[in-house]
C-alpha positions as CSV (number, residue, x, y, z in Angstrom):
1,M,244.8,-112.5,-83.4
2,N,245.6,-115.1,-80.7
3,K,244.4,-113.8,-77.4
4,V,242.6,-115.6,-74.5
5,Q,241.2,-114.4,-71.2
6,L,240.4,-116.9,-68.5
7,E,239.1,-116.6,-65.0
8,G,239.0,-119.5,-62.6
9,R,240.6,-121.4,-59.7
10,L,244.1,-122.8,-59.5
11,G,243.9,-126.6,-59.4
12,R,247.3,-126.9,-57.7
13,D,250.1,-124.8,-56.3
14,P,252.3,-123.2,-59.0
15,E,255.5,-125.0,-59.9
16,T,258.6,-122.9,-60.7
17,K,261.9,-123.6,-62.4
18,F,264.6,-121.4,-63.9
19,T,266.3,-121.5,-67.3
20,A,270.1,-121.6,-67.7
21,G,269.9,-117.9,-68.2
22,A,268.0,-117.5,-64.9
23,T,264.6,-116.7,-66.4
24,Q,261.8,-117.8,-64.1
25,I,259.2,-120.2,-65.6
26,T,256.0,-120.9,-63.6
27,T,253.4,-123.4,-64.5
28,V,249.9,-124.1,-63.0
29,S,246.6,-125.6,-63.9
30,L,243.5,-123.4,-64.0
31,A,239.9,-124.7,-63.8
32,T,237.2,-122.6,-65.5
33,S,233.4,-123.1,-64.9
34,N,231.1,-124.2,-67.6
35,D,228.0,-123.9,-65.4
36,Y,225.0,-121.9,-66.8
37,K,221.4,-121.0,-66.1
38,D,218.9,-122.5,-68.4
39,K,216.8,-119.6,-69.8
40,A,213.7,-121.7,-70.4
41,T,213.5,-123.3,-66.9
42,G,215.6,-120.8,-64.8
43,Q,217.4,-123.9,-63.5
44,F,221.1,-123.8,-62.7
45,I,222.9,-126.4,-64.8
46,K,226.3,-127.6,-63.4
47,K,228.8,-128.9,-65.9
48,P,232.3,-130.3,-65.5
49,S,235.1,-127.7,-65.3
50,S,237.5,-127.1,-68.2
51,W,241.2,-127.4,-67.3
52,H,243.9,-125.2,-68.8
53,N,247.7,-125.4,-68.4
54,L,249.2,-121.9,-67.9
55,V,252.9,-121.1,-68.4
56,A,254.4,-117.8,-67.5
57,F,257.9,-116.3,-67.8
58,G,259.9,-113.6,-66.0
59,D,257.9,-111.0,-63.9
60,V,254.5,-112.7,-64.6
61,A,256.0,-116.0,-63.5
62,K,257.3,-114.4,-60.4
63,A,253.8,-113.0,-59.5
64,L,252.0,-116.3,-60.5
65,A,254.4,-118.3,-58.2
66,E,252.9,-116.4,-55.2
67,Y,249.4,-117.7,-55.8
68,R,248.1,-120.9,-54.2
69,K,245.8,-123.8,-55.0
70,G,242.2,-122.6,-54.8
71,D,243.0,-119.0,-55.6
72,V,240.8,-117.3,-58.2
73,I,242.8,-115.5,-60.9
74,H,242.2,-113.7,-64.1
75,A,244.8,-114.6,-66.7
76,E,245.5,-113.2,-70.2
77,G,247.7,-114.8,-72.8
78,K,247.8,-116.8,-76.0
79,I,247.0,-120.4,-77.0
80,Q,249.9,-122.5,-78.0
81,Y,249.6,-126.1,-79.4
82,E,252.3,-128.7,-79.0
83,D,252.9,-132.1,-80.7
84,W,255.3,-134.7,-79.3
85,I,256.0,-138.4,-79.3
86,D,255.3,-140.1,-75.9
87,A,257.3,-142.9,-74.3
88,E,255.2,-145.5,-76.1
89,G,255.9,-143.9,-79.5
90,K,252.4,-142.4,-79.9
91,K,251.9,-138.9,-81.3
92,R,250.4,-136.6,-78.7
93,T,249.0,-133.1,-78.9
94,G,248.6,-130.6,-76.1
95,T,247.5,-127.1,-75.5
96,K,248.9,-124.5,-73.1
97,I,248.3,-120.9,-72.4
98,I,251.3,-118.6,-72.5
99,C,250.4,-116.2,-69.8
100,F,251.2,-112.5,-70.4
101,A,249.3,-111.2,-67.3
102,A,247.7,-112.7,-64.2
103,E,245.7,-111.0,-61.5
104,L,244.7,-112.4,-58.2
105,K,241.0,-112.1,-57.6
106,T,240.9,-114.0,-54.2
107,T,240.8,-111.5,-51.3
108,P,243.2,-111.8,-48.4
109,E,240.3,-112.8,-46.2
110,E,239.4,-115.7,-48.5
111,R,243.1,-116.9,-48.5
112,K,243.1,-117.5,-44.7
C-alpha cells in the first residue's frame, strides 16, 4: 500500500495550470515539523522542517488552489518517485506527493 498523510504549513502560494483537456493541476510545497520533546530531559528539541512537493488534480487541485502560504493543511495521497536528466546531463531523482485529499486546518481568524 502506498499512502501518506501529512500535516504542515504551505511554504508558498499554490501554482495552478491546466492540461490541454482542461484538467486543473495545482502544485505547492508543504513543510512538516520534525520537532520533538526529549523524554529523558523534558526539553523541546527543534529540528529542521521536512519539505514535500504536493501535486493535485481536478477537484482537489481546485480546493488546494484556494489555500495560501502559511496555511496549515492536512493532506493525504501517495508517494511518487521521478527520475530525469537535468540540463547538465546528470541523472536526478525527486519525490512528490500525489494528493487525493487536502483539508484546510487554519481558521478564518488565523488567515486575516
